[in-house]
C-alpha positions as CSV (number, residue, x, y, z in Angstrom):
1,X,-7.4,-13.2,-23.2
2,X,-3.8,-13.0,-21.9
3,X,-1.8,-9.8,-21.9
4,X,1.8,-9.3,-20.7
5,X,3.0,-5.7,-19.9
6,X,6.5,-4.7,-19.1
7,X,7.3,-1.6,-16.9
8,X,3.9,-2.1,-15.4
9,X,4.3,-0.7,-11.9
10,X,3.6,3.0,-12.7
11,X,2.7,5.5,-15.4
12,X,1.5,4.2,-18.7
13,X,2.3,0.6,-17.7
14,X,0.0,0.7,-14.7
15,X,-2.6,2.4,-16.9
16,X,-2.4,-0.5,-19.3
17,X,-2.8,-3.0,-16.4
18,X,-5.9,-1.2,-15.1
19,X,-7.4,-1.0,-18.6
20,X,-7.1,-4.7,-19.4
21,X,-8.2,-5.8,-15.9
22,X,-11.3,-3.7,-16.4
23,X,-11.9,-5.6,-19.7
24,X,-11.7,-8.9,-17.9
25,X,-8.3,-10.0,-19.3
26,X,-5.7,-12.1,-17.5
27,X,-2.8,-9.6,-17.0
28,X,0.8,-10.5,-16.4
29,X,2.4,-7.3,-15.1
30,X,6.2,-7.1,-15.2
31,X,8.2,-4.7,-13.0
32,X,11.9,-4.5,-12.2
33,X,11.7,-4.2,-8.4
34,X,9.0,-2.2,-6.7
35,X,5.6,-3.8,-7.4
36,X,3.6,-2.4,-4.4
37,X,1.3,-0.3,-6.6
38,X,0.4,-3.4,-8.5
39,X,-0.1,-5.6,-5.4
40,X,-2.6,-3.0,-4.1
41,X,-4.9,-3.7,-7.0
42,X,-5.7,-7.0,-5.4
43,X,-7.2,-8.5,-8.5
44,X,-7.3,-12.3,-9.0
45,X,-6.7,-11.8,-12.7
46,X,-3.4,-10.0,-12.0
47,X,-0.2,-11.9,-12.1
48,X,3.0,-10.2,-10.9
49,X,6.3,-11.0,-12.6
50,X,9.7,-9.6,-11.6
51,X,11.6,-8.8,-14.9
52,X,14.4,-6.3,-15.5
53,X,14.4,-6.0,-19.3
54,X,17.9,-4.3,-19.1
55,X,19.4,-7.6,-18.0
56,X,19.9,-10.8,-19.9
57,X,18.2,-12.9,-17.3
58,X,14.6,-14.0,-17.8
59,X,11.5,-13.3,-15.9
60,X,10.9,-14.5,-12.3
61,X,7.4,-15.8,-12.2
62,X,5.0,-18.1,-14.0
63,X,4.0,-17.1,-17.5
64,X,1.0,-18.3,-19.6
65,X,1.5,-20.8,-22.4
66,X,0.1,-18.3,-24.9
67,X,0.1,-14.5,-25.0
68,X,-2.6,-12.7,-27.0
69,X,-1.0,-9.3,-26.5
70,X,2.5,-8.3,-25.5
71,X,3.1,-4.6,-24.7
72,X,6.7,-3.5,-24.5
73,X,6.3,-0.5,-22.3
74,X,9.3,-0.5,-20.0
75,X,11.6,2.4,-20.7
76,X,13.9,5.1,-19.2
77,X,14.7,8.7,-20.1
78,X,18.3,8.5,-18.9
79,X,20.5,10.3,-16.5
80,X,19.4,13.8,-15.6
81,X,22.7,14.7,-13.9
82,X,24.8,15.4,-17.0
83,X,22.1,16.2,-19.4
84,X,21.6,15.0,-23.0
85,X,22.8,18.0,-24.9
86,X,25.6,17.6,-27.5
87,X,28.2,19.0,-25.0
88,X,26.9,17.1,-22.0
89,X,25.9,13.6,-23.2
90,X,28.0,10.8,-21.8
91,X,28.6,7.7,-24.0
92,X,27.9,5.3,-21.1
93,X,24.6,7.0,-20.3
94,X,23.6,6.8,-23.9
95,X,24.4,3.1,-24.0
96,X,22.4,2.5,-20.8
97,X,19.3,4.1,-22.3
98,X,19.7,2.3,-25.6
99,X,20.0,-1.0,-23.7
100,X,16.7,-0.6,-21.9
101,X,14.7,1.2,-24.5
102,X,15.7,-0.7,-27.6
103,X,17.6,-3.9,-26.7
104,X,15.1,-4.5,-23.8
105,X,12.0,-5.0,-26.0
106,X,14.2,-7.3,-28.3
107,X,15.1,-9.4,-25.3
108,X,11.5,-9.7,-24.2
109,X,10.3,-10.7,-27.7
110,X,13.0,-13.3,-28.2
111,X,12.1,-14.8,-24.8
112,X,8.3,-14.8,-25.4
113,X,7.8,-15.0,-29.2
114,X,6.8,-18.7,-29.2
115,X,4.0,-17.9,-26.7
116,X,2.8,-14.9,-28.9
117,X,3.0,-17.2,-31.9
118,X,0.9,-19.8,-30.1
119,X,-1.9,-17.2,-29.8
120,X,-1.2,-15.6,-33.2
121,X,-1.2,-12.5,-31.1
122,X,-0.1,-8.9,-31.2
123,X,3.1,-7.2,-30.1
124,X,2.9,-3.5,-29.3
125,X,6.1,-1.6,-28.8
126,X,5.8,1.8,-27.1
127,X,8.3,4.2,-28.7
128,X,7.9,8.0,-28.8
129,X,7.6,10.8,-31.4
130,X,10.9,11.9,-29.9
131,X,12.4,9.1,-32.0
132,X,11.1,10.6,-35.3
133,X,13.7,12.2,-37.4
134,X,11.0,14.0,-39.4
135,X,9.6,15.6,-36.2
136,X,12.9,16.6,-34.7
137,X,13.2,20.4,-34.9
138,X,14.8,21.0,-31.5
139,X,17.8,18.7,-31.5
140,X,19.4,17.5,-28.2
141,X,18.0,14.7,-26.1
142,X,20.5,12.3,-27.7
143,X,20.1,9.2,-25.6
144,X,16.3,9.1,-25.5
145,X,15.7,10.2,-29.1
146,X,18.1,7.6,-30.6
147,X,17.0,4.8,-28.4
148,X,13.3,5.4,-29.4
149,X,14.3,5.8,-33.1
150,X,16.1,2.5,-33.0
151,X,13.1,0.8,-31.4
152,X,11.0,1.9,-34.4
153,X,13.3,0.0,-36.7
154,X,13.5,-3.1,-34.4
155,X,9.8,-3.1,-34.3
156,X,9.5,-2.9,-38.1
157,X,11.8,-5.8,-38.5
158,X,9.9,-7.8,-35.9
159,X,6.7,-7.1,-37.9
160,X,8.3,-8.5,-41.1
161,X,9.9,-11.5,-39.4
162,X,6.8,-12.6,-37.5
163,X,4.2,-11.8,-40.1
164,X,4.3,-15.4,-41.6
165,X,3.6,-16.8,-38.1
166,X,0.4,-14.8,-37.8
167,X,1.8,-12.3,-35.3
168,X,1.0,-8.6,-35.9
169,X,3.4,-5.8,-34.6
170,X,2.8,-2.1,-34.1
171,X,4.8,0.8,-32.8
172,X,3.1,3.3,-30.6
173,X,3.6,6.9,-29.7
174,X,1.8,7.6,-26.4
175,X,1.7,11.4,-26.7
176,X,3.1,13.9,-24.3
177,X,1.7,12.3,-21.1
178,X,1.6,13.5,-17.5
179,X,3.9,11.0,-15.9
180,X,7.0,10.9,-13.7
181,X,9.2,11.0,-16.8
182,X,7.7,14.3,-17.9
183,X,7.4,15.6,-14.3
184,X,3.7,15.6,-14.9
185,X,4.0,18.5,-17.4
186,X,2.4,16.6,-20.3
187,X,-0.5,17.7,-22.4
188,X,-2.7,14.6,-21.8
189,X,-3.3,12.3,-18.8
190,X,-2.5,8.6,-18.6
191,X,-6.1,7.5,-19.0
192,X,-6.4,9.4,-22.4
193,X,-3.1,8.0,-23.7
194,X,-3.9,4.4,-22.7
195,X,-7.4,4.6,-24.1
196,X,-6.1,5.8,-27.4
197,X,-3.2,3.3,-27.7
198,X,-5.5,0.4,-26.8
199,X,-7.9,1.5,-29.5
200,X,-5.0,1.6,-32.0
201,X,-4.0,-2.0,-30.9
202,X,-7.6,-3.2,-31.3
203,X,-7.6,-1.8,-34.8
204,X,-4.2,-3.0,-35.7
205,X,-5.5,-4.6,-39.0
206,X,-6.1,-1.0,-40.2
207,X,-2.3,-0.3,-40.2
208,X,0.6,-1.6,-42.1
209,X,2.9,-4.2,-40.3
210,X,5.1,-2.4,-37.9
211,X,3.6,1.0,-38.6
212,X,4.4,4.0,-36.1
213,X,1.1,5.2,-34.8
214,X,0.2,7.9,-32.3
215,X,-2.4,7.4,-29.5
216,X,-4.9,9.4,-31.6
217,X,-4.6,7.0,-34.5
218,X,-2.4,9.3,-36.6
219,X,0.6,7.9,-38.5
220,X,3.9,9.2,-37.1
221,X,6.4,10.2,-39.8
222,X,9.7,8.5,-39.2
């Protein structure tokens, strides 16, 4: 089985890589620049690909002819210099976050969809409950919230458009995870999050096309 993972050099992405290598899959791990943590794994089933999903250029590296699972994990929180409150958010920063978190997965799917179709595979887009309007009771965080909300809609449209090709699409909430993005202040660790999300992916037929699902299998209200 072939899996391609974006943003694979650290955090959840690296966790996904380690999970699928342990399962005996062939793993194509994509990173923007620094891939040392991946190279240290030293696994023959691991294939490194340089890919900046925020740019319109394609990947640098050989890809498989078919992809059973595509995980759009690459994402950014945004600038911490100006903040993301109503008074502080800068339009350019907001566009940068939207470009990576929402347009990035769209770029990746447009580039790889024929390979996923060839395998009648699965696309998993990692969003966040921060993008849920129903769950937003604290406001703020404009760039990150809106980019992840937009990704939920993009993911749903992908699910509708690719369903006739035999491709299944799901949107994931990883939980509040102890990663660099959360300054390791999350409620769960990477292993727990990845174990949950990969179980959701494995049970994708239990969910509606493009549904927004948390790592613990619960439906996220949108």
